[in-house]
C-alpha positions in Angstrom: 20.1 -20.5 -37.0 19.4 -22.1 -33.8 22.0 -20.1 -32.3 20.9 -17.0 -33.5 17.9 -17.4 -31.6 19.1 -18.5 -28.5 21.1 -15.5 -27.7 18.3 -13.2 -27.7 16.2 -15.9 -25.2 19.4 -16.1 -23.1 19.3 -12.1 -22.8 15.2 -12.3 -22.0 16.0 -14.5 -19.5 18.6 -12.8 -17.8 16.6 -9.4 -17.5 13.7 -11.2 -16.7 15.7 -13.1 -13.7 17.2 -9.6 -12.5 13.6 -8.3 -12.4 12.6 -11.4 -9.9 15.1 -10.0 -7.2 12.6 -7.7 -6.6 10.3 -7.9 -3.8 6.5 -7.7 -2.7 5.2 -7.9 0.7 2.0 -7.2 2.4 1.5 -5.3 5.3 -1.5 -5.5 7.4 -2.9 -3.8 10.6 -6.4 -3.3 12.4 -8.3 -1.9 15.4 -12.0 -2.6 16.6 -12.9 0.2 13.8 -10.7 -0.2 10.7 -8.4 -2.8 8.9 -5.8 -1.9 6.2 -3.8 -3.8 3.9 -0.4 -2.2 2.0 0.5 -4.0 -1.0 4.3 -2.8 -1.5 6.3 -3.8 -4.6 9.7 -3.0 -5.7 10.0 -1.6 -9.1 13.7 -0.8 -8.5 16.7 -0.6 -6.4 15.5 3.1 -5.1 11.5 2.9 -6.1 8.3 1.1 -5.0 4.7 1.1 -6.1 2.1 0.4 -3.4 -1.7 -0.1 -3.1 -3.3 0.8 0.0 -6.8 -0.3 1.2 -8.5 0.7 4.4 -11.7 -1.0 5.7 -14.5 0.0 8.1 -15.2 -2.6 10.2 -18.4 -1.6 11.7 -21.9 -1.1 10.3 -21.1 1.7 7.5 -24.7 3.3 7.4 -23.3 5.0 10.6 -21.0 7.0 8.4 -23.6 8.3 6.5 -24.2 11.1 8.7 -20.4 12.4 8.0 -19.3 14.5 5.8 -15.8 13.5 5.3 -13.1 11.8 6.8 -9.1 12.3 7.2 -6.5 9.6 6.5 -2.6 9.5 6.6 -0.1 6.7 6.4 3.5 6.9 6.4 5.7 4.6 4.9 9.4 4.9 4.9 10.3 8.1 4.0 6.9 8.6 2.0 3.9 10.1 3.5 0.8 10.7 2.1 -2.9 11.4 3.0 -5.8 14.1 3.2 -9.5 15.3 3.7 -11.7 13.2 1.6 -15.7 13.1 1.3 -17.2 10.5 3.0 -19.0 9.1 -0.2 -15.4 7.8 -1.4 -15.9 4.7 1.1 -17.3 2.3 -1.1 -19.0 -0.4 1.0 -16.8 0.8 3.9 -13.5 0.5 1.7 -11.2 3.2 0.5 -8.2 2.4 -1.9 -5.2 4.6 -2.8 -2.3 3.6 -4.9 0.8 5.1 -6.2 4.4 5.0 -6.6 7.6 6.3 -5.1 11.1 7.0 -7.0 13.8 7.9 -5.8 13.4 7.0 -1.8 14.5 4.1 0.5 12.9 0.9 0.3 10.8 -0.8 2.8 12.4 -3.5 4.6 10.5 -6.8 6.1 10.5 -5.3 9.7 9.5 -1.7 8.6 6.1 -0.4 9.9 3.6 1.5 8.1 1.7 4.0 10.4 -1.8 4.8 9.7 -4.2 7.7 11.1 -8.0 7.9 10.7 -10.1 11.0 11.6 -13.7 10.4 11.1 -16.5 12.7 12.9 -15.1 12.7 16.3 -13.4 9.8 16.5 -9.6 9.2 16.0 -7.9 5.9 15.2 -4.2 5.2 14.2 -2.4 1.6 14.4 0.6 0.2 12.5 0.5 -2.5 9.8 3.6 -5.1 9.9 4.8 -7.5 7.4 4.2 -11.2 8.4 5.7 -13.8 6.3 
């Protein structure tokens, strides 16, 4: 009986150990006005999921007179962004998530480029992985 139960357990352990080879990294960067984190998690040999959080570092009451802001970020061969209503910034923070499949994966030395336009201001900066 014990031998019959050990085979499925070994198969499950083998599958779990194979999944653990996928990497999770956090890329970070900031300017005097914004800071951002990009949490990257590999899901396969050609795919990953991400969570991107952008935070306004100054007094958010200054944003209330604005109608919208534009954000774009480029990671590897993927790019996303657009113009969003300023009201989407909850306490000065914006979060986006998604997934890419069939694309090249990010490496430890990869850089994620962030572009932000709000009112008459614009900012760009790079997120980097620091172990």
